N, C-alpha and C positions, 0 to 999 in steps of 0.2 A: 219564490224559487224552491224547487223540490230539493229534498235531501240529497238525491243523486247528483243533481246539477251543482249544488253547493260543494259536494265532494270533488267534482271535476274541477270547478273553479279554484278551489283551495289547492288541489293538486298542481294545477298549472302555475299558481302563484308560488307554491313551494319549489317547483321545478326551476322557475326563474331565479328565486332566491338562492337555490343551491348552486346554480351556474355562476351567479355573481360572487359567491363566496369561494369559488374553486381556487382562486389564487392564494387564499389564506387558510387552506384546509388544515385541520389538525390531524395528527397521526396517532394510530393505536397499533400495537403489535410491533413488528420488527422491520417495517418498510424503510429502506434507507433513504436519506435525504441527499439531494444533489447540491454540491457546494463548489465554489470557485475562488481561487486566489489569483488575482490579476490586477494590473494597474488600473487606475481610474482615469487614465489619460493616455493619449497616443501621439506619436510624431510620425506623420506619413513617411513611409519608406524605412522606418526602423521597426523590425519585427517585435512582437509582444509575446511573452511566454504566458500561456493560459494553462493553469494547473487545475484540473477538474477532479473532484473526489465524490465518492459515495460514502456517507458516514451514517452509522447506526445512531439510535437515540442517545446512547451513552457517550457519543463523540468519537468512538473508535471507527477505524476504516471498516467498511463492509467487505471483508476479505473473502467471504463465501462466493461472491460474484467473480467467477474466474476471469472472463473477458467480457468487455462491453464497449460499444462504440457510441460516443455522444456526438451529436450534431452541433455545428457552429454556424450561426448566421449573424449578419450585421445589418442594422437598419439606420438609414440616414442619407444625407445628400452625397451622391457619388460613392456610396459605401460598397466596399467589397472586402472579403476576407479569404485567405488561402493559407493552408488547406481548410476544408469545410468540416472536418471531423477530428476527433481525438480518441485514441484507444486507451481504455482503462484496464489495468490488470489488478485483480484483487482489490478493487475499489479506488485506484488512483492512477493518474496518467497526466501527461502534458503534451503540448504542441507549441512550437515556435511559429506563430501566425503572423502573416503580413497583412496589416490592416490599412486600407486606403479610404479616404473620404475627406469631407470638409465640414468643419463645425462639430457640434455635439453628435455623437453616434451612440447607438444602443447595441450592445453585445448580447446575444441570446445563445444560451447553451441548453440543449434539450436531450433527454434520455428517458425512455419508458413512459412517455406522456407527460413528464414533469419538465418545466422550464425554469431557468433562473436568468435574470437579466442584470446587466451592469451598464451604467451610463459612462461614456468615455469622453473626456474633454479634449479639445484640439489644442496641442501645444505649439502649433506652427507660428503663432504670433508672440510666443513667450521669449523674453531675452535669454541669450545663451552666454554664460560666463566661461571664458577660456582660462585654464590654469596649467601650470607645469612647474618643475623645479622643486624647491624646498618650501614646505609650509613653516610657519613660525612655531617656536617651542611653547605653544599655548593651545587653548581650545579653538578649533575652527569648525564652523557649522556650514553645511551646504544644504540648500533646498532649491527647488525649481530645476532648471536644466543646466548642467555643467558639462563642459567638454574638456577632457584631459588631452592636451595636444602633444605632450612629451612626458618622459618619466617623472613621477612625482614622489617625493619622500616626506613621510611623517616623521619628524625627528624624535629622538629618545624621550624628550619631555613633552612632546606634543600629542594632541588628541584631535582626530578628525571625526566629526559627528555628522552622519547623514540623516536628515530628518524625513519624516513620512512623505512618500510620494516623490522623493528626489530621483531624477533621471540623470545618471552619470554616463556620458558617452566617452569612450576611450578610442584614440586613433590606433589603427592596426596595420597589418601588412598582409598581403595575399598568402604568403607562406614564409617559413623560416622561423627565426627565434627573436626577432627584434620588434615585436609588438610593444606598445606602451605598457609600462608596469606602474603599480603603486607599491612603493617600498614602505613597509610599516615597521619602523624602529621603535615607535611609541605605541599608540593605541588607536584602533579604529572601532567606532561604534556605529553600526548601521541599524537604525531604529525604525524600521518600517512597521506598519500595522497590517492587519488582515485586509482592510478595505483600501489601504494606501501603502503597498509595499515599496521598498526602495529597489531600484534597478541599476545594475552595472552591466553595460553591453557595448558593442562596437558601434562607433559613429557611422561606419560604412559596413553594412551586413556582409559584404564580400571580403572584408579584411579583418581577421580575428586579432584582438589585442593580446597583450602578454599575460601577466599574472599579478595576483595580490601576494606580494613577497613579505611574509611575516618573520621578523627576526628581532623580537623585543620581549622583555620580561613581563610586561603587563598583559592582562587578558583582553583580547579583542572579542567583540560580540557582533554577530550577524543575526538580526531578528526580522522575520518577514522580509527577506532580501532575495532578489532574483539576480543570478549571475549567469550571463550567456555570452557566447561567441568570444571566449578567451582561449588561451593555450598556445599561442605563438610566442613561446618563451623558451629560455635555455633548457635543453633536453637533459634527461637523466632517468635513472631508475630502470625498472624492468622493461618498459615499453620504449625507452629511449625517446621520450616525448616530453613536451612542456606540460605544465599543470596550470589549472585556473587558480588554485591556492597552493603556495609553497610555504611550508611551516618549518622553521628550524629553531629548536630550543625556545619554544614559545607556548602560549596557551590561547586556544580559540574555542568559543562556543557558538554553534549555529542552531537556531531554533526556527521552525516553520519556514525554512528557506529552501530554495531550489537552485541547483547548478545544472545547466543543461546546454547541449549543443556546443561542446568544447572540442577544439581541434586536437587537443592532447588528452591528458588524464584529468580527472576531477581534482585530485589533491596529491601532493607529495609531502609527507610529514616525517620529520626525523627529530628524535629527542624532545618530543613535545607532549602536551596533554590536549586531547581533542574531545569535545562533546558535541554530538549531533542528535537533535531531537526533532521528530516530525519534519524530516528533510526529504527531498526528492532529488536524486542524482540520475541524470538520464542523457542518452545519446552522446557518448564520448568514446575515446579509444579505450579507456580503462577507468574504473572507479578509484577510490582513494588507495594510494600505496603508502602503507604505514610501516615505519622502521624505528625500533627503539622508542615507541610512543604508546602512551596510555590512551585507550579509546573507549568511550561509551557511545554506542550507536543504538538509539532507541526509536521504535515506532516510525521507522524511516524506510525508504524504498530506493533500490538501485536497479535501473533498467537499461537495456540496449547498449552494451559495450561491444563495439564492433571494430574489426581490423584484421591485420595479418598475423599478429602474434601477441600472446600474453594479454588478451582482452578479458581480464578478470573483472568480476563485479567489485571485489575488494581483496586486497593483498596485504596480509598481516605478517610481518616477520621481525625476528631478532628483538623480541620484547626484553626490556631491562628488568632486573629484579625489583619487585615491589610494584610494578605497573600492572594495572588491570585492563584486560581487553574483553569487552562483553557486547554482544549483539543481541538485542531483545526486541520482540514484536515487529520484526522487519520482513520485507519482501525483497528478494533478490531474483531478478527474472530477465532472461534473454541476453545471451552473450556468446562470443565465439571461442571462449576458453572456459575457465572455471568460475563458478559463482562466488564461493568464499574460498580463498587460497591462504593457507597458513604455513609458516616456516619458522621453527624454533620458538614458538610462542604458546603459552597456556591461554586457551581461548574458551569462553563460555558462549554457546549459541543456544538461545531459548526462544520458543514461541515464534519461530521464523518460517517463512515459506521460501523455498529455494527451487526454482523451476526453469526449465528450457535453456540449459547451457549446452554448448556443443561438446564439451568434454565432461568435466566432473561438476556435480552440484556443490559438494564440499570436498576440498582437497587438503589433506593434512600431511605435514612433514615433521615428525617426532614431537616431543613434549606431551603435555596432558591436555586433552580436549574433552569438553563435556557438551553433549548435544541433547537437548530435552524439549519435549512438546513441539517438535518441528514437523513440517511436511516437505518432503523432498521428492519432486515429481518431474518427469519428462526430460531428464538430462541423459547423456550417454551412460555415465556412471553416477550413482547417487552419492555415496560416501566412499572415499578412497584414502588410504593412509600408507605412507612409506617412511623409511627411516634409515639411519646408518647402523652398521654393526655395533658400534660402541656407544650408541645413544639410546635407542629404544623409544617406544611411544606407548601411550595408554589412551584409549578412546572409550568413553562412557556414553552409551546411547540409551535413553530412557523415554518411553512414551513418544516415539517417533514413528511416522508412517513414511516408508520409502517405497514408492510405487511408480510403475510406468517408466523406470529407467532400464536400459538394457541390462546393466548389472546393478544390483541393489547396493551391496556393501562389499568392499574388497580390501585385502592386504596386498600391496604390490611391491615386488622386488624390481626396482627400476634400474639400479646401477650395480648389479652383481653383488648386492649386500646379502650374502647367503646366510649369515648368522644373525641377521636383524631379528629383534623381538618386538612384535606389535601386539599388544594385549587389548582385545575388545571385550567389553562388558556390556551386553545388550539385554535389556529387559523391557517388558510391557510394550513391545514394538511390533509393527507390521512391516514385513519386508517381502515384497512381491516384485519379480522382474518384469520388464517389458519384452519387446521382441528384438530380434537381430541375431547376428552370428555371436555365439558364445554367451547368450543370455543366461543369467543365473541370479538367484536371490543373493547368495553369498559365494565369493570365490577368494582363494588365498594362495599365495606362492610359498607360504610357510606352513608350519605344523598347525593343523586345525585345533590342537589343544590350546593354542593361544586365545581361542574364542570361548567365552562363557555366555550362553544364550538361554535365557529362562523366561517363561511365561510370555512367549512371543507367538505371532502368527507368521509362518514361513511357507514359501512355495515348496521348498524341499529341505530335508534335514541336511546339516553339515556333519558328515561322519567324522567322529573323533573329537567334536567340540564338547565342552562341559556344559553344565546346566541341565535343563529339562522342563517338563510341564508345558511343552510347546504345542500349538495347534497347526495342522496342515490342511485345513479346510479353507474354502473361500472366505475372505474376511467379512463379506456382507456390507460393502460400501453402499451408501445411499444412491449414488449414480456415478460410477467410475467414468463412463464415457462423457458425462457432463462435468467431469472434474469436481464432483462433490464426494470427498473422501471421508465424510462423517459416517458413523456406523448407523445402519438402518435397524429398525425393530426386528428382532429375531437373529441378529448377528451373534455368533458364538463367541465373539470377542468381548461382549458385554459381561461385566462382572467376572472376567477370566484372568485378570492381571494378578501380579504377585500379592498374596494376601497380606504381606508385610509392608506393602507400599501404603502411603497415605490414602484414605478413601477419596472417592470422587466428591464433587461439590454436593451431590444429593445424599451423601452419607453412605452410599453403597460401596461394595468392593471395587477396587480400581479396574477400569476397562483397559483393554489393549488398544493402542493407537494414540494418535497425537491429540485428539480432543475427546473428552468424555461424552458418552451417549447422553442426550437430553431426554430423560424419561418424561414422556407426555403425560398429562393428567389422565386419570381414569376416563376411558372413552365414554362420552355422553351422547345420548340421542337428543336431537334438536330439530327444529324446522327452519330451513334457510330463509332469512328475511324477517323472521318473527322476533322483533326487538322490544315490543311494548309489553309483552307478557300476558296478552289476552287470548292467546291460543289461535289467532288467525292473522293473516297477512293483509293489511290494508294501509290506508294513508297514515294511520297513527304510528305505524312502524317507521315510516320515513321521518315523521315529526320527531319521534323518539331519538333517531340517529342524529338528526340536526341538533336537537337539544343537548345530546351527549357531547357533540363536537364543539358547540358554540355557547352553551348555556350552563355547562357544568353538571348536567343531569347524569345519573348513574345508569349503567346497564349491567345485568347479571350474567349475560352470555354473549361475549364478543363474537363467538363463532356464528351464532344465529344472526347477529347484526351485520356480519360480513355478507351482504346481499349478493355481491358479484363473485365471491369466492376467490379473491386475490390475496388472501392471507393478511389483510389489514382492515381496519374499520376507518373509513374516511368518507369524504363527501360524495365520492363516486358511488357508494352503496345507496345513499338516499336517492341520487339521480337514477340509478339502475331500477330501484323499486318504483319510483314515480313514473318512469318511462314505461315500465311493464304494465302498471295499473291504468295509466291514462293515455298512453301514446303508442300502444301496440308493440312495445319492446319485448325482448326475450324474457321467458320465465326464469326466475332464479335457478342456479345450478342445484343439484341434489345436496342434501335431502329436501325434497319438496313433496307436497301432497300429504305425506305422512312423515313422522319423525324418524330419524335414523342417525347413524354415526357419520362423521365427516369422511367422505371417500378420498379427500385430498388433505391429509393431516398438515397442520401448521402449528404455530406457537401461540395462537389465540387461546384465551382462557374461557371456560364455560363452567364455572363453579356452580351456578344455579340455572339450569336450563328452564326456559319458559314452558308452561304446560302444553302438552301435545293435544291436537284436536281429536 
């Protein structure tokens, strides 16, 4: 066998190997991974919530992906699923899907060529326990399928523990306030897992159940719990609607949980302490309504609050002395009123994305508000504050990007409060208006001297405001039309923030805007596809990539190993090179032929470029 023939045979063998390993490919760089939180079982006719995520290597949501649509299909006997897709915003989204079939089914979610699967067991033959009334004043555990046929009470000394995979079906009503409730006077522990979440939903998808009514001194916990089709419960609050969870003088922690498709609001909490971490709240009349309640809301998302009035993402009012309200690492997107609405509360909002609300992204009503490292985009008004003559308000905005809203920031006189004092302290921020009647970066109904604006990038100057050292040039976003509001190389906002502010993570002077510019390594010349370091592109480069991915071998220039120029080093690069070398595929993208810089910059490292031919 000639050397050339041996090379071809070896190339075909490696191509087959590469294809067989595709399902277990390793990742390099920042390519996000598709993930799913859903039941591992189904009951025909009972919709299943599918929560789909894009997560970076560090486990955080891939929030840079503004919008994406993942496809859903189901495999198995008589299998069907509707709808067949789910929309993700900033790396997360869900859909309440109706799954039909018989026996074991396979659920498949796909996005950008990546697929994840989950096997679903058929619960049709499982026994169903029916319960109602008062539970005993002791520990009660539920697993399997449970149907709550009438109002249920967990007494003061009782604990109801829902075990992984439990499916709790509650009887509901077509409309009104008389859906079945679970009254928690003691403690509820819903202990699902990522692979086997607990579900509480309606026994008949056309009839929403009532609420989880918490009124006890002990802390209840919801972990990996899915709550859907609730809200036909006693009405109250701003929207005059029922809630999925009603909390009164109690403590509740929710982690990795989802509350969605609620006929009323997500939560009504008063005089309580609430913690939500990694939660998704979606498709309801309103998000949580919080009154006199401490709230920690971390790394969570609120989407799609729709209706005729007060369809806020979250409403925070009348905080008590000593209570903390903090929203951190959150996404609040899509609603018919305000994204974050505060009244009479000191609130901290940090590292949040607030987008696409019909009225205001962040609406403030007196007290002290701090907004930092946030992105506020696509609302009618980005940030708005109002107050009473005798109360006043103070708003601190630092390292925030407010863009694409008709009005960026405003002080509003809503109720003829002519002597109100609203003090804005704005620093290190970008404020650019969108389009429409009265579009403006900053507008005020009061004395502009109440504004102090320093080291910011503005569309126009606010005459009479204090501060200084502001820029009035284009901010230089990476791709504003594509909703990428990071700073691009050459932006005048880089290293232009307040020199007294803490430096950026790279040690340089603070940048203006919500996220520091990532300084790319010194531009290096390399040859696309040359991974082995011998100065040429041949089968040894594909072997090197496979060895790196699956045998722990090192590479000195990830950029050159990125054979298809998709910003990652994975098995598709080896396949791409082998197909080009032996099956008439396309030549690797530039730089090819001769060494050169990367024309499509990414975050791959190239500390030691291979020698150039």
